[in-house]
VOVEXMI-969712 format. One record per residue: residue number from 1; chain; x, y, z of N, C-alpha, C, CB in turn. Coordinates in Angstrom, 2 decimals, padded with zeros to 5 digits. Glycine has a CB too. Example, Ala and Ser with C-alpha at 12.3 -4.5 7.8 and 13.67 -1.06 7.14 Angstrom:
(rec 1 'A' (013.19 -005.69 007.80) (012.30 -004.50 007.80) (013.20 -003.30 007.80) (011.31 -004.47 009.05))
(rec 2 'A' (012.85 -002.25 007.08) (013.67 -001.06 007.14) (012.90 000.03 007.87) (014.08 -000.60 005.72))
! end
This chain:
(rec 1 'A' (008.54 -012.37 -009.50) (008.86 -012.42 -010.91) (010.16 -011.66 -011.18) (007.71 -011.83 -011.75))
(rec 2 'A' (010.91 -012.15 -012.14) (012.12 -011.49 -012.59) (011.97 -011.13 -014.05) (013.37 -012.40 -012.36))
(rec 3 'A' (012.63 -010.06 -014.44) (012.51 -009.58 -015.81) (013.86 -009.57 -016.50) (011.90 -008.19 -015.83))
(rec 4 'A' (013.88 -010.08 -017.70) (015.00 -009.95 -018.61) (014.72 -008.70 -019.43) (015.20 -011.25 -019.52))
(rec 5 'A' (015.71 -007.83 -019.60) (015.44 -006.61 -020.34) (016.62 -006.25 -021.25) (015.15 -005.45 -019.38))
(rec 6 'A' (016.29 -005.53 -022.30) (017.30 -005.01 -023.21) (017.10 -003.50 -023.31) (017.22 -005.69 -024.64))
(rec 7 'A' (018.19 -002.78 -023.13) (018.18 -001.32 -023.26) (018.97 -000.94 -024.50) (018.77 -000.63 -022.00))
(rec 8 'A' (018.64 000.22 -025.06) (019.41 000.77 -026.17) (019.76 002.22 -025.84) (018.60 000.68 -027.52))
(rec 9 'A' (021.02 002.56 -026.06) (021.47 003.93 -025.85) (020.93 004.81 -026.97) (023.02 004.01 -025.80))
(rec 10 'A' (020.32 005.91 -026.59) (019.79 006.84 -027.58) (020.88 007.65 -028.27) (018.79 007.78 -026.93))
(rec 11 'A' (022.09 007.65 -027.70) (023.20 008.42 -028.26) (024.10 007.56 -029.13) (024.01 009.05 -027.14))
(rec 12 'A' (024.52 006.42 -028.60) (025.51 005.60 -029.32) (024.90 004.41 -030.07) (026.53 005.08 -028.35))
(rec 13 'A' (023.67 004.04 -029.73) (023.05 002.88 -030.35) (023.48 001.56 -029.76) (023.34 002.88 -031.81))
(rec 14 'A' (024.31 001.59 -028.69) (024.75 000.36 -028.04) (023.57 -000.29 -027.30) (025.91 000.65 -027.06))
(rec 15 'A' (023.70 -001.60 -027.07) (022.69 -002.35 -026.34) (023.24 -002.82 -025.00) (022.21 -003.56 -027.17))
(rec 16 'A' (022.35 -002.97 -024.04) (022.70 -003.49 -022.72) (021.64 -004.52 -022.35) (022.79 -002.35 -021.64))
(rec 17 'A' (022.07 -005.67 -021.85) (021.15 -006.74 -021.45) (021.30 -006.95 -019.95) (021.43 -008.06 -022.23))
(rec 18 'A' (020.15 -007.07 -019.26) (020.19 -007.29 -017.83) (018.96 -008.01 -017.33) (020.35 -005.98 -017.10))
(rec 19 'A' (018.93 -008.24 -016.02) (017.75 -008.84 -015.38) (017.56 -008.19 -014.02) (017.91 -010.40 -015.24))
(rec 20 'A' (016.30 -008.06 -013.63) (015.95 -007.39 -012.39) (014.50 -007.69 -012.02) (016.16 -005.86 -012.51))
(rec 21 'A' (014.14 -007.40 -010.80) (012.74 -007.52 -010.39) (011.93 -006.31 -010.84) (012.64 -007.69 -008.87))
(rec 22 'A' (012.54 -005.12 -010.81) (011.83 -003.87 -011.11) (012.54 -003.14 -012.25) (011.75 -002.97 -009.84))
(rec 23 'A' (012.05 -003.31 -013.45) (012.71 -002.75 -014.64) (012.73 -001.22 -014.61) (012.01 -003.24 -015.92))
(rec 24 'A' (011.64 -000.60 -014.21) (011.60 000.88 -014.22) (012.56 001.48 -013.21) (010.18 001.37 -013.93))
(rec 25 'A' (012.68 000.85 -012.04) (013.65 001.33 -011.04) (015.07 001.14 -011.55) (013.46 000.59 -009.69))
(rec 26 'A' (015.31 000.02 -012.20) (016.65 -000.25 -012.75) (016.97 000.72 -013.89) (016.74 -001.71 -013.25))
(rec 27 'A' (016.00 001.02 -014.73) (016.22 001.98 -015.81) (016.60 003.34 -015.23) (014.95 002.11 -016.69))
(rec 28 'A' (015.97 003.72 -014.15) (016.29 005.00 -013.51) (017.76 005.01 -013.05) (015.35 005.25 -012.30))
(rec 29 'A' (018.23 003.88 -012.50) (019.64 003.80 -012.09) (020.56 003.93 -013.30) (019.91 002.46 -011.36))
(rec 30 'A' (020.21 003.28 -014.40) (021.01 003.38 -015.61) (021.05 004.83 -016.10) (020.45 002.46 -016.72))
(rec 31 'A' (019.91 005.49 -016.12) (019.83 006.84 -016.69) (020.30 007.95 -015.76) (018.42 007.12 -017.09))
(rec 32 'A' (020.61 007.63 -014.53) (021.19 008.62 -013.62) (022.68 008.38 -013.42) (020.47 008.60 -012.27))
(rec 33 'A' (023.27 007.47 -014.20) (024.71 007.23 -014.15) (025.16 006.39 -012.97) (025.41 008.51 -014.11))
(rec 34 'A' (024.26 005.67 -012.33) (024.62 004.88 -011.15) (025.03 003.45 -011.48) (023.47 004.85 -010.20))
(rec 35 'A' (025.01 003.10 -012.77) (025.47 001.77 -013.21) (026.75 002.01 -014.01) (024.37 001.00 -014.07))
(rec 36 'A' (027.87 001.53 -013.47) (029.19 001.80 -014.05) (029.26 001.44 -015.54) (030.25 001.03 -013.29))
(rec 37 'A' (028.70 000.30 -015.90) (028.87 -000.18 -017.28) (028.02 000.56 -018.31) (028.53 -001.63 -017.34))
(rec 38 'A' (027.08 001.39 -017.87) (026.23 002.09 -018.84) (026.28 003.62 -018.73) (024.81 001.64 -018.66))
(rec 39 'A' (027.02 004.14 -017.77) (026.95 005.58 -017.54) (027.58 006.42 -018.65) (027.63 005.92 -016.25))
(rec 40 'A' (028.42 005.84 -019.48) (029.03 006.63 -020.55) (028.15 006.74 -021.80) (030.37 006.03 -020.94))
(rec 41 'A' (027.02 006.03 -021.83) (026.18 006.01 -023.02) (024.75 006.51 -022.76) (026.13 004.60 -023.57))
(rec 42 'A' (024.59 007.40 -021.81) (023.27 007.94 -021.45) (022.67 008.74 -022.60) (023.36 008.81 -020.20))
(rec 43 'A' (021.38 008.80 -022.72) (020.34 008.08 -021.98) (020.01 006.74 -022.64) (019.06 008.94 -021.87))
(rec 44 'A' (019.30 005.90 -021.88) (018.90 004.56 -022.31) (017.39 004.49 -022.42) (019.42 003.49 -021.35))
(rec 45 'A' (016.93 003.63 -023.32) (015.50 003.35 -023.40) (015.30 001.84 -023.40) (014.86 004.01 -024.67))
(rec 46 'A' (014.20 001.40 -022.84) (013.86 -000.02 -022.83) (013.35 -000.39 -024.21) (012.80 -000.35 -021.72))
(rec 47 'A' (013.90 -001.46 -024.77) (013.38 -001.92 -026.07) (012.75 -003.31 -025.98) (014.50 -001.93 -027.11))
(rec 48 'A' (013.01 -004.04 -024.85) (012.43 -005.37 -024.72) (012.38 -005.76 -023.24) (013.23 -006.40 -025.53))
(rec 49 'A' (011.28 -006.38 -022.83) (011.14 -006.93 -021.47) (010.43 -008.27 -021.60) (010.34 -005.95 -020.52))
(rec 50 'A' (010.94 -009.26 -020.85) (010.26 -010.55 -020.75) (010.33 -011.01 -019.30) (010.91 -011.62 -021.71))
(rec 51 'A' (009.19 -011.46 -018.75) (009.11 -011.86 -017.35) (009.27 -013.37 -017.20) (007.78 -011.41 -016.74))
(rec 52 'A' (009.93 -013.75 -016.09) (010.17 -015.15 -015.77) (009.87 -015.40 -014.30) (011.64 -015.55 -016.09))
(rec 53 'A' (009.68 -016.64 -013.96) (009.32 -017.02 -012.59) (010.50 -016.89 -011.63) (008.80 -018.44 -012.58))
(rec 54 'A' (011.73 -017.08 -012.13) (012.89 -016.99 -011.24) (014.07 -016.33 -011.96) (013.30 -018.39 -010.72))
(rec 55 'A' (015.08 -015.94 -011.19) (016.22 -015.23 -011.74) (017.01 -016.09 -012.71) (017.13 -014.75 -010.62))
(rec 56 'A' (017.17 -017.35 -012.40) (017.94 -018.25 -013.26) (017.32 -018.30 -014.66) (018.01 -019.67 -012.65))
(rec 57 'A' (016.02 -018.35 -014.74) (015.33 -018.39 -016.04) (015.47 -017.07 -016.79) (013.85 -018.71 -015.84))
(rec 58 'A' (015.46 -015.97 -016.04) (015.58 -014.64 -016.66) (016.97 -014.44 -017.20) (015.23 -013.53 -015.67))
! end
């Protein structure tokens, strides 16, 4: 299964959209500054998750 997810920065209010197999592991990468596109807006919280059968659908 693949997950489509939306994150929201608790500091700036910006949104980030992504897809992954493991949302919690990916959130940890975002919140530890290991994702270049989100490291300036830490911390992030998950606001939406939807699961799909394949990556293309997610």
